[in-house]
PyMOL Python script that loads the backbone (N, CA, C, O; Angstrom):
from pymol import cmd

cmd.read_pdbstr("""\
ATOM      1  N   MET A   1      80.554  80.628 146.393  1.00  0.00           N
ATOM      2  CA  MET A   1      79.191  80.384 145.976  1.00  0.00           C
ATOM      3  C   MET A   1      78.815  81.369 144.868  1.00  0.00           C
ATOM      4  O   MET A   1      79.044  82.572 145.000  1.00  0.00           O
ATOM      5  N   LYS A   2      78.254  80.874 143.806  1.00  0.00           N
ATOM      6  CA  LYS A   2      77.778  81.711 142.711  1.00  0.00           C
ATOM      7  C   LYS A   2      76.265  81.859 142.829  1.00  0.00           C
ATOM      8  O   LYS A   2      75.537  80.877 142.976  1.00  0.00           O
ATOM      9  N   ILE A   3      75.815  83.094 142.762  1.00  0.00           N
ATOM     10  CA  ILE A   3      74.376  83.329 142.772  1.00  0.00           C
ATOM     11  C   ILE A   3      73.868  83.059 141.363  1.00  0.00           C
ATOM     12  O   ILE A   3      74.423  83.553 140.382  1.00  0.00           O
ATOM     13  N   SER A   4      72.834  82.290 141.282  1.00  0.00           N
ATOM     14  CA  SER A   4      72.270  81.861 140.011  1.00  0.00           C
ATOM     15  C   SER A   4      71.786  83.036 139.167  1.00  0.00           C
ATOM     16  O   SER A   4      71.284  84.030 139.693  1.00  0.00           O
ATOM     17  N   ASP A   5      71.942  82.910 137.860  1.00  0.00           N
ATOM     18  CA  ASP A   5      71.485  83.946 136.938  1.00  0.00           C
ATOM     19  C   ASP A   5      69.961  84.050 136.877  1.00  0.00           C
ATOM     20  O   ASP A   5      69.421  85.067 136.442  1.00  0.00           O
ATOM     21  N   ASP A   6      69.272  82.996 137.315  1.00  0.00           N
ATOM     22  CA  ASP A   6      67.814  83.043 137.230  1.00  0.00           C
ATOM     23  C   ASP A   6      67.153  83.656 138.462  1.00  0.00           C
ATOM     24  O   ASP A   6      65.926  83.724 138.533  1.00  0.00           O
ATOM     25  N   ILE A   7      67.947  84.100 139.425  1.00  0.00           N
ATOM     26  CA  ILE A   7      67.402  84.791 140.598  1.00  0.00           C
ATOM     27  C   ILE A   7      67.240  86.268 140.235  1.00  0.00           C
ATOM     28  O   ILE A   7      68.178  86.907 139.759  1.00  0.00           O
ATOM     29  N   HIS A   8      66.050  86.793 140.463  1.00  0.00           N
ATOM     30  CA  HIS A   8      65.827  88.205 140.168  1.00  0.00           C
ATOM     31  C   HIS A   8      64.754  88.791 141.087  1.00  0.00           C
ATOM     32  O   HIS A   8      64.005  88.071 141.747  1.00  0.00           O
ATOM     33  N   ASN A   9      64.712  90.095 141.102  1.00  0.00           N
ATOM     34  CA  ASN A   9      63.750  90.831 141.905  1.00  0.00           C
ATOM     35  C   ASN A   9      62.434  90.904 141.123  1.00  0.00           C
ATOM     36  O   ASN A   9      62.394  91.456 140.023  1.00  0.00           O
ATOM     37  N   TYR A  10      61.384  90.361 141.677  1.00  0.00           N
ATOM     38  CA  TYR A  10      60.090  90.322 140.992  1.00  0.00           C
ATOM     39  C   TYR A  10      59.576  91.727 140.666  1.00  0.00           C
ATOM     40  O   TYR A  10      58.857  91.914 139.684  1.00  0.00           O
ATOM     41  N   TYR A  11      59.940  92.702 141.478  1.00  0.00           N
ATOM     42  CA  TYR A  11      59.505  94.069 141.209  1.00  0.00           C
ATOM     43  C   TYR A  11      60.036  94.582 139.872  1.00  0.00           C
ATOM     44  O   TYR A  11      59.420  95.454 139.259  1.00  0.00           O
ATOM     45  N   GLU A  12      61.176  94.049 139.411  1.00  0.00           N
ATOM     46  CA  GLU A  12      61.706  94.469 138.116  1.00  0.00           C
ATOM     47  C   GLU A  12      60.691  94.181 137.010  1.00  0.00           C
ATOM     48  O   GLU A  12      60.477  95.009 136.124  1.00  0.00           O
ATOM     49  N   LYS A  13      60.078  93.020 137.065  1.00  0.00           N
ATOM     50  CA  LYS A  13      59.067  92.651 136.062  1.00  0.00           C
ATOM     51  C   LYS A  13      57.851  93.572 136.168  1.00  0.00           C
ATOM     52  O   LYS A  13      57.334  94.041 135.154  1.00  0.00           O
ATOM     53  N   LEU A  14      57.400  93.827 137.383  1.00  0.00           N
ATOM     54  CA  LEU A  14      56.232  94.688 137.567  1.00  0.00           C
ATOM     55  C   LEU A  14      56.504  96.107 137.071  1.00  0.00           C
ATOM     56  O   LEU A  14      55.637  96.736 136.464  1.00  0.00           O
ATOM     57  N   VAL A  15      57.702  96.601 137.329  1.00  0.00           N
ATOM     58  CA  VAL A  15      58.078  97.935 136.861  1.00  0.00           C
ATOM     59  C   VAL A  15      58.104  97.957 135.336  1.00  0.00           C
ATOM     60  O   VAL A  15      57.570  98.882 134.724  1.00  0.00           O
ATOM     61  N   ALA A  16      58.714  96.957 134.718  1.00  0.00           N
ATOM     62  CA  ALA A  16      58.768  96.891 133.255  1.00  0.00           C
ATOM     63  C   ALA A  16      57.363  96.856 132.659  1.00  0.00           C
ATOM     64  O   ALA A  16      57.096  97.523 131.660  1.00  0.00           O
ATOM     65  N   GLN A  17      56.468  96.084 133.267  1.00  0.00           N
ATOM     66  CA  GLN A  17      55.090  96.004 132.775  1.00  0.00           C
ATOM     67  C   GLN A  17      54.387  97.361 132.879  1.00  0.00           C
ATOM     68  O   GLN A  17      53.644  97.756 131.981  1.00  0.00           O
ATOM     69  N   HIS A  18      54.629  98.057 133.972  1.00  0.00           N
ATOM     70  CA  HIS A  18      53.981  99.361 134.161  1.00  0.00           C
ATOM     71  C   HIS A  18      54.557 100.388 133.185  1.00  0.00           C
ATOM     72  O   HIS A  18      53.814 101.212 132.653  1.00  0.00           O
ATOM     73  N   PHE A  19      55.862 100.350 132.946  1.00  0.00           N
ATOM     74  CA  PHE A  19      56.472 101.245 131.962  1.00  0.00           C
ATOM     75  C   PHE A  19      55.843 101.014 130.591  1.00  0.00           C
ATOM     76  O   PHE A  19      55.544 101.963 129.866  1.00  0.00           O
ATOM     77  N   THR A  20      55.646  99.751 130.245  1.00  0.00           N
ATOM     78  CA  THR A  20      55.039  99.410 128.958  1.00  0.00           C
ATOM     79  C   THR A  20      53.613  99.942 128.883  1.00  0.00           C
ATOM     80  O   THR A  20      53.208 100.511 127.869  1.00  0.00           O
ATOM     81  N   ALA A  21      52.862  99.756 129.949  1.00  0.00           N
ATOM     82  CA  ALA A  21      51.473 100.233 129.973  1.00  0.00           C
ATOM     83  C   ALA A  21      51.402 101.751 129.819  1.00  0.00           C
ATOM     84  O   ALA A  21      50.480 102.272 129.192  1.00  0.00           O
ATOM     85  N   LEU A  22      52.371 102.456 130.390  1.00  0.00           N
ATOM     86  CA  LEU A  22      52.402 103.922 130.287  1.00  0.00           C
ATOM     87  C   LEU A  22      53.056 104.413 128.999  1.00  0.00           C
ATOM     88  O   LEU A  22      53.023 105.605 128.695  1.00  0.00           O
ATOM     89  N   LYS A  23      53.650 103.488 128.244  1.00  0.00           N
ATOM     90  CA  LYS A  23      54.362 103.812 126.995  1.00  0.00           C
ATOM     91  C   LYS A  23      55.457 104.856 127.221  1.00  0.00           C
ATOM     92  O   LYS A  23      55.624 105.774 126.418  1.00  0.00           O
ATOM     93  N   LEU A  24      56.200 104.706 128.319  1.00  0.00           N
ATOM     94  CA  LEU A  24      57.243 105.663 128.669  1.00  0.00           C
ATOM     95  C   LEU A  24      58.379 105.696 127.660  1.00  0.00           C
ATOM     96  O   LEU A  24      58.999 106.739 127.456  1.00  0.00           O
ATOM     97  N   GLU A  25      58.656 104.567 127.030  1.00  0.00           N
ATOM     98  CA  GLU A  25      59.756 104.524 126.067  1.00  0.00           C
ATOM     99  C   GLU A  25      59.453 105.341 124.813  1.00  0.00           C
ATOM    100  O   GLU A  25      60.362 105.662 124.047  1.00  0.00           O
ATOM    101  N   GLU A  26      58.193 105.675 124.601  1.00  0.00           N
ATOM    102  CA  GLU A  26      57.823 106.534 123.481  1.00  0.00           C
ATOM    103  C   GLU A  26      58.055 108.012 123.801  1.00  0.00           C
ATOM    104  O   GLU A  26      58.158 108.840 122.896  1.00  0.00           O
ATOM    105  N   SER A  27      58.136 108.335 125.093  1.00  0.00           N
ATOM    106  CA  SER A  27      58.250 109.729 125.514  1.00  0.00           C
ATOM    107  C   SER A  27      59.642 110.120 125.997  1.00  0.00           C
ATOM    108  O   SER A  27      59.985 111.302 126.016  1.00  0.00           O
ATOM    109  N   TYR A  28      60.444 109.129 126.388  1.00  0.00           N
ATOM    110  CA  TYR A  28      61.742 109.418 126.988  1.00  0.00           C
ATOM    111  C   TYR A  28      62.837 108.582 126.338  1.00  0.00           C
ATOM    112  O   TYR A  28      62.579 107.498 125.815  1.00  0.00           O
ATOM    113  N   ASP A  29      64.071 109.103 126.379  1.00  0.00           N
ATOM    114  CA  ASP A  29      65.194 108.364 125.798  1.00  0.00           C
ATOM    115  C   ASP A  29      65.702 107.286 126.753  1.00  0.00           C
ATOM    116  O   ASP A  29      65.274 107.211 127.905  1.00  0.00           O
ATOM    117  N   GLU A  30      66.613 106.459 126.264  1.00  0.00           N
ATOM    118  CA  GLU A  30      67.119 105.320 127.036  1.00  0.00           C
ATOM    119  C   GLU A  30      67.806 105.738 128.331  1.00  0.00           C
ATOM    120  O   GLU A  30      67.668 105.061 129.350  1.00  0.00           O
ATOM    121  N   GLU A  31      68.537 106.834 128.302  1.00  0.00           N
ATOM    122  CA  GLU A  31      69.229 107.306 129.509  1.00  0.00           C
ATOM    123  C   GLU A  31      68.228 107.691 130.597  1.00  0.00           C
ATOM    124  O   GLU A  31      68.395 107.332 131.763  1.00  0.00           O
ATOM    125  N   PHE A  32      67.200 108.417 130.208  1.00  0.00           N
ATOM    126  CA  PHE A  32      66.167 108.809 131.160  1.00  0.00           C
ATOM    127  C   PHE A  32      65.480 107.577 131.731  1.00  0.00           C
ATOM    128  O   PHE A  32      65.274 107.484 132.942  1.00  0.00           O
ATOM    129  N   ILE A  33      65.122 106.627 130.863  1.00  0.00           N
ATOM    130  CA  ILE A  33      64.442 105.406 131.301  1.00  0.00           C
ATOM    131  C   ILE A  33      65.318 104.618 132.268  1.00  0.00           C
ATOM    132  O   ILE A  33      64.828 104.138 133.291  1.00  0.00           O
ATOM    133  N   ALA A  34      66.602 104.480 131.963  1.00  0.00           N
ATOM    134  CA  ALA A  34      67.516 103.730 132.840  1.00  0.00           C
ATOM    135  C   ALA A  34      67.591 104.386 134.218  1.00  0.00           C
ATOM    136  O   ALA A  34      67.536 103.699 135.237  1.00  0.00           O
ATOM    137  N   ASP A  35      67.717 105.704 134.250  1.00  0.00           N
ATOM    138  CA  ASP A  35      67.746 106.406 135.537  1.00  0.00           C
ATOM    139  C   ASP A  35      66.418 106.272 136.264  1.00  0.00           C
ATOM    140  O   ASP A  35      66.379 106.102 137.482  1.00  0.00           O
ATOM    141  N   LEU A  36      65.336 106.350 135.507  1.00  0.00           N
ATOM    142  CA  LEU A  36      64.007 106.227 136.103  1.00  0.00           C
ATOM    143  C   LEU A  36      63.807 104.851 136.742  1.00  0.00           C
ATOM    144  O   LEU A  36      63.262 104.747 137.840  1.00  0.00           O
ATOM    145  N   VAL A  37      64.244 103.811 136.061  1.00  0.00           N
ATOM    146  CA  VAL A  37      64.156 102.452 136.618  1.00  0.00           C
ATOM    147  C   VAL A  37      64.866 102.395 137.965  1.00  0.00           C
ATOM    148  O   VAL A  37      64.332 101.846 138.929  1.00  0.00           O
ATOM    149  N   CYS A  38      66.065 102.960 138.034  1.00  0.00           N
ATOM    150  CA  CYS A  38      66.824 102.940 139.286  1.00  0.00           C
ATOM    151  C   CYS A  38      66.089 103.678 140.396  1.00  0.00           C
ATOM    152  O   CYS A  38      65.996 103.184 141.520  1.00  0.00           O
ATOM    153  N   VAL A  39      65.566 104.862 140.081  1.00  0.00           N
ATOM    154  CA  VAL A  39      64.846 105.651 141.090  1.00  0.00           C
ATOM    155  C   VAL A  39      63.609 104.901 141.568  1.00  0.00           C
ATOM    156  O   VAL A  39      63.309 104.894 142.761  1.00  0.00           O
ATOM    157  N   VAL A  40      62.897 104.277 140.649  1.00  0.00           N
ATOM    158  CA  VAL A  40      61.697 103.524 141.016  1.00  0.00           C
ATOM    159  C   VAL A  40      62.050 102.339 141.896  1.00  0.00           C
ATOM    160  O   VAL A  40      61.479 102.173 142.974  1.00  0.00           O
ATOM    161  N   LEU A  41      62.990 101.509 141.445  1.00  0.00           N
ATOM    162  CA  LEU A  41      63.325 100.293 142.202  1.00  0.00           C
ATOM    163  C   LEU A  41      63.915 100.607 143.573  1.00  0.00           C
ATOM    164  O   LEU A  41      63.746  99.825 144.509  1.00  0.00           O
ATOM    165  N   ASN A  42      64.598 101.728 143.703  1.00  0.00           N
ATOM    166  CA  ASN A  42      65.146 102.098 145.011  1.00  0.00           C
ATOM    167  C   ASN A  42      64.065 102.486 146.009  1.00  0.00           C
ATOM    168  O   ASN A  42      64.325 102.536 147.212  1.00  0.00           O
ATOM    169  N   GLN A  43      62.865 102.760 145.532  1.00  0.00           N
ATOM    170  CA  GLN A  43      61.743 103.073 146.427  1.00  0.00           C
ATOM    171  C   GLN A  43      60.999 101.824 146.892  1.00  0.00           C
ATOM    172  O   GLN A  43      60.240 101.871 147.860  1.00  0.00           O
ATOM    173  N   LEU A  44      61.215 100.720 146.205  1.00  0.00           N
ATOM    174  CA  LEU A  44      60.437  99.504 146.446  1.00  0.00           C
ATOM    175  C   LEU A  44      61.235  98.473 147.233  1.00  0.00           C
ATOM    176  O   LEU A  44      62.464  98.452 147.165  1.00  0.00           O
ATOM    177  N   PRO A  45      60.545  97.626 147.972  1.00  0.00           N
ATOM    178  CA  PRO A  45      61.255  96.530 148.646  1.00  0.00           C
ATOM    179  C   PRO A  45      61.715  95.504 147.607  1.00  0.00           C
ATOM    180  O   PRO A  45      61.254  95.524 146.465  1.00  0.00           O
ATOM    181  N   THR A  46      62.594  94.640 147.993  1.00  0.00           N
ATOM    182  CA  THR A  46      63.008  93.582 147.079  1.00  0.00           C
ATOM    183  C   THR A  46      62.162  92.346 147.328  1.00  0.00           C
ATOM    184  O   THR A  46      61.719  92.084 148.446  1.00  0.00           O
ATOM    185  N   ARG A  47      61.954  91.606 146.276  1.00  0.00           N
ATOM    186  CA  ARG A  47      61.191  90.368 146.367  1.00  0.00           C
ATOM    187  C   ARG A  47      61.849  89.391 145.390  1.00  0.00           C
ATOM    188  O   ARG A  47      61.460  89.293 144.226  1.00  0.00           O
ATOM    189  N   TYR A  48      62.845  88.677 145.891  1.00  0.00           N
ATOM    190  CA  TYR A  48      63.623  87.800 145.029  1.00  0.00           C
ATOM    191  C   TYR A  48      62.916  86.472 144.783  1.00  0.00           C
ATOM    192  O   TYR A  48      62.351  85.859 145.688  1.00  0.00           O
ATOM    193  N   ILE A  49      62.971  86.056 143.517  1.00  0.00           N
ATOM    194  CA  ILE A  49      62.372  84.789 143.123  1.00  0.00           C
ATOM    195  C   ILE A  49      63.302  84.087 142.144  1.00  0.00           C
ATOM    196  O   ILE A  49      64.208  84.701 141.582  1.00  0.00           O
ATOM    197  N   ARG A  50      63.070  82.803 141.950  1.00  0.00           N
ATOM    198  CA  ARG A  50      63.781  82.042 140.924  1.00  0.00           C
ATOM    199  C   ARG A  50      62.896  81.767 139.734  1.00  0.00           C
ATOM    200  O   ARG A  50      63.356  81.811 138.593  1.00  0.00           O
ATOM    201  N   HIS A  51      61.637  81.484 139.983  1.00  0.00           N
ATOM    202  CA  HIS A  51      60.734  81.078 138.910  1.00  0.00           C
ATOM    203  C   HIS A  51      59.446  81.892 138.975  1.00  0.00           C
ATOM    204  O   HIS A  51      58.837  82.032 140.036  1.00  0.00           O
ATOM    205  N   GLU A  52      59.047  82.421 137.834  1.00  0.00           N
ATOM    206  CA  GLU A  52      57.808  83.204 137.754  1.00  0.00           C
ATOM    207  C   GLU A  52      56.599  82.391 138.216  1.00  0.00           C
ATOM    208  O   GLU A  52      55.679  82.930 138.830  1.00  0.00           O
ATOM    209  N   VAL A  53      56.609  81.121 137.923  1.00  0.00           N
ATOM    210  CA  VAL A  53      55.479  80.258 138.284  1.00  0.00           C
ATOM    211  C   VAL A  53      55.273  80.228 139.801  1.00  0.00           C
ATOM    212  O   VAL A  53      54.142  80.088 140.268  1.00  0.00           O
ATOM    213  N   ASP A  54      56.357  80.357 140.572  1.00  0.00           N
ATOM    214  CA  ASP A  54      56.227  80.393 142.032  1.00  0.00           C
ATOM    215  C   ASP A  54      55.373  81.578 142.472  1.00  0.00           C
ATOM    216  O   ASP A  54      54.522  81.447 143.352  1.00  0.00           O
ATOM    217  N   MET A  55      55.605  82.727 141.857  1.00  0.00           N
ATOM    218  CA  MET A  55      54.828  83.912 142.223  1.00  0.00           C
ATOM    219  C   MET A  55      53.382  83.763 141.778  1.00  0.00           C
ATOM    220  O   MET A  55      52.467  84.151 142.505  1.00  0.00           O
ATOM    221  N   ALA A  56      53.170  83.215 140.609  1.00  0.00           N
ATOM    222  CA  ALA A  56      51.810  83.053 140.098  1.00  0.00           C
ATOM    223  C   ALA A  56      51.003  82.096 140.978  1.00  0.00           C
ATOM    224  O   ALA A  56      49.805  82.291 141.186  1.00  0.00           O
ATOM    225  N   PHE A  57      51.661  81.075 141.485  1.00  0.00           N
ATOM    226  CA  PHE A  57      50.972  80.051 142.265  1.00  0.00           C
ATOM    227  C   PHE A  57      50.791  80.445 143.730  1.00  0.00           C
ATOM    228  O   PHE A  57      49.731  80.207 144.310  1.00  0.00           O
ATOM    229  N   TYR A  58      51.812  81.041 144.325  1.00  0.00           N
ATOM    230  CA  TYR A  58      51.807  81.276 145.775  1.00  0.00           C
ATOM    231  C   TYR A  58      51.414  82.690 146.201  1.00  0.00           C
ATOM    232  O   TYR A  58      51.126  82.912 147.377  1.00  0.00           O
ATOM    233  N   LEU A  59      51.395  83.642 145.283  1.00  0.00           N
ATOM    234  CA  LEU A  59      51.117  85.024 145.652  1.00  0.00           C
ATOM    235  C   LEU A  59      49.607  85.274 145.699  1.00  0.00           C
ATOM    236  O   LEU A  59      48.923  85.138 144.685  1.00  0.00           O
ATOM    237  N   PRO A  60      49.085  85.639 146.878  1.00  0.00           N
ATOM    238  CA  PRO A  60      47.651  85.944 146.962  1.00  0.00           C
ATOM    239  C   PRO A  60      47.313  87.171 146.111  1.00  0.00           C
ATOM    240  O   PRO A  60      48.137  88.070 145.948  1.00  0.00           O
ATOM    241  N   ALA A  61      46.111  87.193 145.580  1.00  0.00           N
ATOM    242  CA  ALA A  61      45.685  88.302 144.724  1.00  0.00           C
ATOM    243  C   ALA A  61      45.796  89.645 145.440  1.00  0.00           C
ATOM    244  O   ALA A  61      46.147  90.647 144.817  1.00  0.00           O
ATOM    245  N   SER A  62      45.509  89.676 146.717  1.00  0.00           N
ATOM    246  CA  SER A  62      45.577  90.930 147.468  1.00  0.00           C
ATOM    247  C   SER A  62      47.015  91.453 147.543  1.00  0.00           C
ATOM    248  O   SER A  62      47.249  92.659 147.460  1.00  0.00           O
ATOM    249  N   GLU A  63      47.961  90.546 147.699  1.00  0.00           N
ATOM    250  CA  GLU A  63      49.370  90.962 147.754  1.00  0.00           C
ATOM    251  C   GLU A  63      49.851  91.414 146.380  1.00  0.00           C
ATOM    252  O   GLU A  63      50.602  92.384 146.277  1.00  0.00           O
ATOM    253  N   ARG A  64      49.434  90.734 145.341  1.00  0.00           N
ATOM    254  CA  ARG A  64      49.777  91.130 143.969  1.00  0.00           C
ATOM    255  C   ARG A  64      49.234  92.526 143.689  1.00  0.00           C
ATOM    256  O   ARG A  64      49.940  93.357 143.116  1.00  0.00           O
ATOM    257  N   PHE A  65      47.995  92.797 144.083  1.00  0.00           N
ATOM    258  CA  PHE A  65      47.392  94.109 143.900  1.00  0.00           C
ATOM    259  C   PHE A  65      48.193  95.173 144.644  1.00  0.00           C
ATOM    260  O   PHE A  65      48.447  96.249 144.102  1.00  0.00           O
ATOM    261  N   GLU A  66      48.588  94.881 145.870  1.00  0.00           N
ATOM    262  CA  GLU A  66      49.372  95.823 146.663  1.00  0.00           C
ATOM    263  C   GLU A  66      50.723  96.101 146.005  1.00  0.00           C
ATOM    264  O   GLU A  66      51.166  97.249 145.954  1.00  0.00           O
ATOM    265  N   MET A  67      51.374  95.058 145.505  1.00  0.00           N
ATOM    266  CA  MET A  67      52.668  95.232 144.829  1.00  0.00           C
ATOM    267  C   MET A  67      52.508  96.110 143.582  1.00  0.00           C
ATOM    268  O   MET A  67      53.320  97.003 143.339  1.00  0.00           O
ATOM    269  N   GLU A  68      51.459  95.851 142.795  1.00  0.00           N
ATOM    270  CA  GLU A  68      51.222  96.649 141.595  1.00  0.00           C
ATOM    271  C   GLU A  68      50.927  98.101 141.946  1.00  0.00           C
ATOM    272  O   GLU A  68      51.375  99.011 141.248  1.00  0.00           O
ATOM    273  N   ASN A  69      50.178  98.323 143.018  1.00  0.00           N
ATOM    274  CA  ASN A  69      49.891  99.680 143.464  1.00  0.00           C
ATOM    275  C   ASN A  69      51.172 100.377 143.936  1.00  0.00           C
ATOM    276  O   ASN A  69      51.382 101.556 143.648  1.00  0.00           O
ATOM    277  N   ASN A  70      52.020  99.652 144.656  1.00  0.00           N
ATOM    278  CA  ASN A  70      53.300 100.214 145.095  1.00  0.00           C
ATOM    279  C   ASN A  70      54.141 100.659 143.904  1.00  0.00           C
ATOM    280  O   ASN A  70      54.808 101.692 143.956  1.00  0.00           O
ATOM    281  N   VAL A  71      54.104  99.878 142.837  1.00  0.00           N
ATOM    282  CA  VAL A  71      54.844 100.230 141.620  1.00  0.00           C
ATOM    283  C   VAL A  71      54.272 101.501 141.008  1.00  0.00           C
ATOM    284  O   VAL A  71      55.030 102.391 140.622  1.00  0.00           O
ATOM    285  N   LYS A  72      52.962 101.601 140.913  1.00  0.00           N
ATOM    286  CA  LYS A  72      52.332 102.789 140.339  1.00  0.00           C
ATOM    287  C   LYS A  72      52.714 104.044 141.109  1.00  0.00           C
ATOM    288  O   LYS A  72      53.033 105.071 140.511  1.00  0.00           O
ATOM    289  N   VAL A  73      52.683 103.965 142.421  1.00  0.00           N
ATOM    290  CA  VAL A  73      53.038 105.114 143.263  1.00  0.00           C
ATOM    291  C   VAL A  73      54.514 105.456 143.091  1.00  0.00           C
ATOM    292  O   VAL A  73      54.863 106.629 142.952  1.00  0.00           O
ATOM    293  N   ALA A  74      55.379 104.456 143.097  1.00  0.00           N
ATOM    294  CA  ALA A  74      56.815 104.681 142.957  1.00  0.00           C
ATOM    295  C   ALA A  74      57.151 105.292 141.598  1.00  0.00           C
ATOM    296  O   ALA A  74      58.007 106.172 141.515  1.00  0.00           O
ATOM    297  N   VAL A  75      56.495 104.841 140.541  1.00  0.00           N
ATOM    298  CA  VAL A  75      56.737 105.391 139.203  1.00  0.00           C
ATOM    299  C   VAL A  75      56.293 106.851 139.149  1.00  0.00           C
ATOM    300  O   VAL A  75      57.009 107.694 138.608  1.00  0.00           O
ATOM    301  N   ALA A  76      55.140 107.154 139.696  1.00  0.00           N
ATOM    302  CA  ALA A  76      54.646 108.537 139.691  1.00  0.00           C
ATOM    303  C   ALA A  76      55.611 109.457 140.439  1.00  0.00           C
ATOM    304  O   ALA A  76      55.935 110.543 139.957  1.00  0.00           O
ATOM    305  N   LYS A  77      56.068 109.026 141.610  1.00  0.00           N
ATOM    306  CA  LYS A  77      57.013 109.829 142.388  1.00  0.00           C
ATOM    307  C   LYS A  77      58.340 109.985 141.660  1.00  0.00           C
ATOM    308  O   LYS A  77      58.922 111.069 141.644  1.00  0.00           O
ATOM    309  N   ALA A  78      58.815 108.901 141.056  1.00  0.00           N
ATOM    310  CA  ALA A  78      60.092 108.948 140.349  1.00  0.00           C
ATOM    311  C   ALA A  78      60.012 109.850 139.125  1.00  0.00           C
ATOM    312  O   ALA A  78      60.952 110.595 138.849  1.00  0.00           O
ATOM    313  N   LEU A  79      58.907 109.796 138.388  1.00  0.00           N
ATOM    314  CA  LEU A  79      58.744 110.672 137.235  1.00  0.00           C
ATOM    315  C   LEU A  79      58.768 112.130 137.664  1.00  0.00           C
ATOM    316  O   LEU A  79      59.418 112.959 137.026  1.00  0.00           O
ATOM    317  N   GLU A  80      58.070 112.439 138.729  1.00  0.00           N
ATOM    318  CA  GLU A  80      58.059 113.810 139.244  1.00  0.00           C
ATOM    319  C   GLU A  80      59.473 114.248 139.637  1.00  0.00           C
ATOM    320  O   GLU A  80      59.908 115.349 139.298  1.00  0.00           O
ATOM    321  N   PHE A  81      60.171 113.386 140.344  1.00  0.00           N
ATOM    322  CA  PHE A  81      61.547 113.674 140.761  1.00  0.00           C
ATOM    323  C   PHE A  81      62.455 113.895 139.560  1.00  0.00           C
ATOM    324  O   PHE A  81      63.216 114.861 139.518  1.00  0.00           O
ATOM    325  N   MET A  82      62.371 112.988 138.577  1.00  0.00           N
ATOM    326  CA  MET A  82      63.246 113.064 137.412  1.00  0.00           C
ATOM    327  C   MET A  82      62.952 114.318 136.586  1.00  0.00           C
ATOM    328  O   MET A  82      63.880 114.943 136.073  1.00  0.00           O
ATOM    329  N   LYS A  83      61.709 114.688 136.451  1.00  0.00           N
ATOM    330  CA  LYS A  83      61.368 115.887 135.689  1.00  0.00           C
ATOM    331  C   LYS A  83      61.888 117.142 136.372  1.00  0.00           C
ATOM    332  O   LYS A  83      62.313 118.088 135.708  1.00  0.00           O
ATOM    333  N   GLU A  84      61.852 117.149 137.705  1.00  0.00           N
ATOM    334  CA  GLU A  84      62.361 118.293 138.461  1.00  0.00           C
ATOM    335  C   GLU A  84      63.872 118.404 138.403  1.00  0.00           C
ATOM    336  O   GLU A  84      64.413 119.509 138.453  1.00  0.00           O
ATOM    337  N   HIS A  85      64.562 117.272 138.297  1.00  0.00           N
ATOM    338  CA  HIS A  85      66.020 117.247 138.383  1.00  0.00           C
ATOM    339  C   HIS A  85      66.704 116.917 137.064  1.00  0.00           C
ATOM    340  O   HIS A  85      67.900 116.628 137.057  1.00  0.00           O
ATOM    341  N   ASN A  86      66.001 116.951 135.978  1.00  0.00           N
ATOM    342  CA  ASN A  86      66.592 116.616 134.680  1.00  0.00           C
ATOM    343  C   ASN A  86      67.170 117.822 134.005  1.00  0.00           C
ATOM    344  O   ASN A  86      67.707 117.714 132.903  1.00  0.00           O
TER     345      ASN A  86
END
""", "prot")
cmd.dss("prot")
cmd.show_as("cartoon", "prot")
cmd.util.cbc("prot")
cmd.orient("prot")
């Protein structure tokens, strides 16, 4: 069985959006960002989806807010960790 290329963890998108909002790529190099992504995603649960539209249609606003908040907390913790261990 081959796992489809269009299956992905929805948190990856949320993390990317938050990185963009914080403009982290302007402050850190690619190696730091790649490590930071790993540290952040390892703190978060997985939420696999095939189509973005499924999340937009079926995800309650309260759950979306909670997921976004989880990302913010995970990014803050990961940044602190990475700065201490870099």
